[in-house]
C-alpha positions in Angstrom: 16.1 -42.3 -39.8 17.4 -44.0 -42.9 19.1 -41.6 -45.2 20.3 -42.0 -48.8 23.5 -40.3 -47.7 24.8 -43.3 -45.7 24.2 -42.1 -42.1 24.9 -38.4 -42.7 22.2 -35.9 -42.1 20.3 -34.6 -45.1 22.2 -31.2 -45.5 25.6 -32.0 -44.0 27.1 -31.6 -47.5 26.0 -28.0 -47.8 25.7 -26.7 -44.3 29.1 -25.1 -44.1 29.2 -23.6 -47.6 29.5 -19.7 -47.8 26.3 -17.7 -48.5 25.7 -17.3 -52.3 26.1 -13.8 -53.6 24.8 -13.3 -57.2 27.2 -11.8 -59.7 24.3 -10.7 -62.0 21.7 -9.3 -59.6 22.3 -6.6 -57.1 21.3 -7.0 -53.4 17.6 -6.1 -52.8 16.9 -3.5 -50.1 14.8 -4.5 -47.1 12.0 -2.0 -48.2 11.9 -3.5 -51.7 11.8 -7.0 -50.3 9.0 -6.1 -47.9 7.0 -4.5 -50.8 6.8 -7.9 -52.5 4.6 -9.1 -49.6 2.5 -6.0 -49.1 -1.3 -6.4 -49.4 -2.9 -5.1 -52.5 -6.4 -4.3 -53.6 -7.4 -7.1 -56.0 -10.8 -5.5 -56.6 -10.2 -1.7 -56.9 -13.1 0.3 -55.8 -14.8 -2.6 -54.0 -14.2 -1.3 -50.5 -15.6 2.1 -51.3 -18.7 0.5 -52.9 -19.3 -1.5 -49.8 -18.8 1.6 -47.6 -21.3 3.5 -49.8 -23.9 0.7 -49.6 -23.5 0.7 -45.8 -23.9 4.4 -45.6 -27.1 4.3 -47.7 -28.5 1.5 -45.6 -27.8 3.5 -42.4 -29.7 6.5 -43.9 -32.9 4.5 -44.5 -35.7 5.6 -42.2 -37.6 3.3 -40.0 -41.3 3.4 -40.8 -43.3 5.5 -38.4 -46.5 4.3 -36.6 -48.8 5.5 -39.4 -46.8 3.6 -42.0 -46.7 0.5 -39.9 -50.5 0.6 -39.5 -51.1 1.1 -43.2 -49.0 -2.0 -44.0 -51.2 -4.2 -41.7 
């Protein structure tokens, strides 16, 4: 592998540096960090609208024999 660093690996210059700690921002808790990646409802109310439509569709009655004969 040709490297622009004359034979060194790409990150050899920074691999042994200490971990950066910000002087201006406090450390974020694990819960706050996880909350950044939590799912959210982009379309509020959409799920309940779909559930209601499914409920109404399930309540529809199948036509009985007399209704089937009337349609033919």
